[in-house]
MDAnalysis code that builds the backbone (N, CA, C; Angstrom):
import MDAnalysis as mda
import numpy as np

u = mda.Universe.empty(180, n_residues=60, atom_resindex=np.repeat(np.arange(60), 3), trajectory=True)
u.add_TopologyAttr("name", ["N", "CA", "C"] * 60)
u.add_TopologyAttr("resid", np.arange(1, 61))
u.add_TopologyAttr("resname", ["MET", "THR", "PHE", "TYR", "THR", "CYS", "LEU", "ASP", "ASP", "LYS", "GLY", "SER", "VAL", "ILE", "ALA", "ARG", "CYS", "GLN", "THR", "GLN", "GLU", "GLU", "ILE", "ALA", "VAL", "LEU", "LYS", "ARG", "MET", "GLY", "ARG", "PRO", "ILE", "ALA", "GLN", "VAL", "ARG", "ALA", "MET", "LYS", "ASP", "GLN", "GLU", "ALA", "VAL", "VAL", "CYS", "SER", "LEU", "THR", "GLY", "SER", "PRO", "SER", "ASP", "TYR", "ASN", "ASP", "GLU", "TYR"])
u.atoms.positions = np.array([
    [8.377, 14.523, 4.115],
    [8.138, 13.343, 3.574],
    [9.110, 12.669, 2.942],
    [8.725, 11.463, 2.891],
    [9.661, 10.460, 2.257],
    [9.272, 9.986, 0.784],
    [10.348, 10.073, 0.016],
    [10.355, 9.234, -1.167],
    [10.736, 8.028, -1.276],
    [10.508, 7.129, -1.967],
    [11.093, 5.934, -2.033],
    [11.610, 5.698, -3.659],
    [12.784, 5.194, -3.924],
    [13.458, 4.650, -5.237],
    [12.954, 2.819, -5.105],
    [12.206, 2.474, -5.909],
    [12.036, 0.921, -6.289],
    [13.312, 0.605, -7.022],
    [13.772, -0.572, -6.974],
    [14.921, -1.030, -7.960],
    [14.242, -2.327, -8.171],
    [14.797, -3.023, -9.508],
    [15.106, -4.259, -9.719],
    [16.220, -4.907, -9.351],
    [16.221, -6.183, -9.319],
    [17.379, -7.060, -8.922],
    [18.752, -6.790, -9.712],
    [18.719, -6.027, -10.624],
    [19.878, -5.389, -11.266],
    [20.507, -4.264, -10.372],
    [19.454, -3.594, -9.795],
    [20.168, -2.381, -9.224],
    [19.387, -1.245, -9.876],
    [19.037, -1.237, -11.230],
    [18.272, -0.552, -11.968],
    [16.705, 0.470, -11.186],
    [16.579, 1.570, -11.444],
    [15.599, 2.070, -10.776],
    [14.280, 1.907, -12.094],
    [13.678, 1.343, -10.916],
    [12.168, 1.031, -11.921],
    [10.894, 2.162, -11.719],
    [11.173, 2.704, -10.321],
    [9.940, 3.896, -10.084],
    [10.260, 4.810, -8.785],
    [9.898, 5.596, -8.996],
    [9.957, 6.781, -7.705],
    [8.668, 6.801, -6.965],
    [8.514, 6.603, -5.942],
    [6.986, 6.423, -5.244],
    [7.150, 7.065, -3.860],
    [5.915, 7.671, -3.378],
    [5.940, 8.646, -2.405],
    [5.077, 8.144, -1.030],
    [4.510, 6.629, -1.391],
    [4.133, 6.154, -0.206],
    [4.380, 4.572, -0.529],
    [3.939, 3.808, 0.382],
    [4.128, 2.538, 0.568],
    [2.759, 1.819, -0.135],
    [1.620, 2.426, -0.291],
    [0.543, 2.206, -1.020],
    [1.193, 2.197, -2.404],
    [1.459, 3.235, -3.002],
    [2.359, 3.305, -4.285],
    [3.223, 1.995, -4.721],
    [4.059, 1.688, -3.997],
    [4.854, 0.564, -3.990],
    [3.943, -0.832, -3.980],
    [3.184, -1.038, -3.086],
    [2.270, -2.366, -3.221],
    [1.207, -2.402, -4.534],
    [0.760, -1.094, -5.193],
    [0.400, -1.012, -6.228],
    [1.517, -1.706, -7.533],
    [2.682, -1.147, -7.549],
    [3.498, -1.562, -8.648],
    [3.607, -2.761, -8.712],
    [3.835, -3.338, -7.220],
    [4.004, -4.801, -7.118],
    [2.756, -5.346, -7.812],
    [1.716, -5.084, -7.553],
    [0.519, -5.769, -8.031],
    [0.536, -5.402, -9.556],
    [0.686, -4.798, -9.883],
    [1.017, -4.753, -11.385],
    [2.300, -5.453, -11.921],
    [2.720, -6.252, -11.145],
    [3.826, -6.938, -11.460],
    [4.839, -6.567, -11.732],
    [5.240, -5.471, -11.306],
    [6.770, -4.769, -11.685],
    [7.898, -5.447, -10.878],
    [8.770, -6.017, -11.201],
    [10.094, -6.879, -10.501],
    [10.633, -6.261, -9.650],
    [10.094, -5.152, -8.289],
    [10.911, -4.651, -7.098],
    [11.459, -5.644, -6.336],
    [12.570, -5.476, -6.244],
    [13.508, -6.565, -5.538],
    [13.861, -5.747, -4.296],
    [14.043, -4.086, -4.293],
    [14.663, -3.349, -3.323],
    [13.845, -2.022, -3.313],
    [13.551, -1.675, -1.986],
    [12.997, -0.466, -2.012],
    [13.853, 0.771, -1.081],
    [14.061, 1.685, -1.269],
    [15.501, 2.470, -0.477],
    [14.480, 3.924, -0.432],
    [14.515, 4.440, 1.204],
    [14.312, 5.778, 1.042],
    [15.084, 6.832, 0.592],
    [14.806, 7.879, -0.125],
    [15.433, 8.781, -0.916],
    [16.143, 9.590, -0.197],
    [17.283, 10.133, 0.124],
    [18.510, 11.118, 0.638],
    [17.236, 12.602, 0.676],
    [17.346, 13.324, 1.267],
    [16.677, 14.621, 1.158],
    [16.811, 15.231, -0.135],
    [18.405, 15.269, -0.253],
    [18.687, 16.124, -1.682],
    [18.158, 15.060, -2.939],
    [17.965, 14.078, -3.046],
    [17.442, 13.286, -4.198],
    [15.823, 13.590, -3.764],
    [15.198, 13.880, -3.188],
    [13.999, 13.986, -3.170],
    [13.448, 15.505, -3.574],
    [14.458, 16.113, -3.268],
    [14.116, 17.671, -4.004],
    [13.513, 17.446, -5.340],
    [13.757, 16.574, -6.280],
    [13.844, 16.449, -7.377],
    [12.201, 15.934, -7.689],
    [11.996, 15.111, -6.951],
    [10.436, 14.613, -6.910],
    [9.434, 15.785, -6.665],
    [9.703, 16.387, -5.569],
    [8.589, 17.406, -4.872],
    [8.943, 18.647, -6.100],
    [9.790, 19.202, -6.872],
    [9.792, 20.260, -7.871],
    [9.143, 19.469, -9.045],
    [8.922, 18.334, -9.274],
    [7.947, 17.626, -10.571],
    [7.020, 17.317, -10.391],
    [6.422, 17.777, -9.310],
    [5.293, 17.861, -8.816],
    [4.248, 16.446, -8.377],
    [4.969, 15.516, -8.708],
    [4.440, 13.846, -8.392],
    [5.503, 12.859, -8.655],
    [5.709, 11.933, -7.349],
    [6.666, 10.869, -8.118],
    [6.200, 9.979, -9.218],
    [4.827, 10.114, -9.230],
    [4.346, 9.086, -10.425],
    [4.980, 9.932, -11.671],
    [5.293, 10.732, -11.836],
    [5.780, 11.309, -13.121],
    [7.049, 10.721, -13.399],
    [7.658, 9.847, -12.654],
    [8.751, 8.993, -12.863],
    [8.382, 7.780, -13.790],
    [7.235, 7.258, -13.221],
    [6.824, 5.980, -13.625],
    [5.785, 5.720, -14.812],
    [6.074, 5.646, -16.061],
    [5.212, 5.704, -16.959],
    [3.949, 4.751, -16.840],
    [3.983, 3.797, -16.296],
    [3.235, 2.565, -16.559],
    [2.416, 3.185, -15.341],
    [2.302, 3.883, -14.387],
    [1.732, 3.986, -13.067],
    [0.501, 5.092, -13.173],
])
């Protein structure tokens, strides 16, 4: 399973998402996503342990 980190134009993390569809929803909501990066396996472990990548996004 691949998780993604969404960044703004300053390189700050906006959200962590599990699918491209979730990223598209955030863009439609007006979130200023400038870059999307696939997370490394060791980074994605945190997402899988917390239950849902949306746990990291307060507005989603």
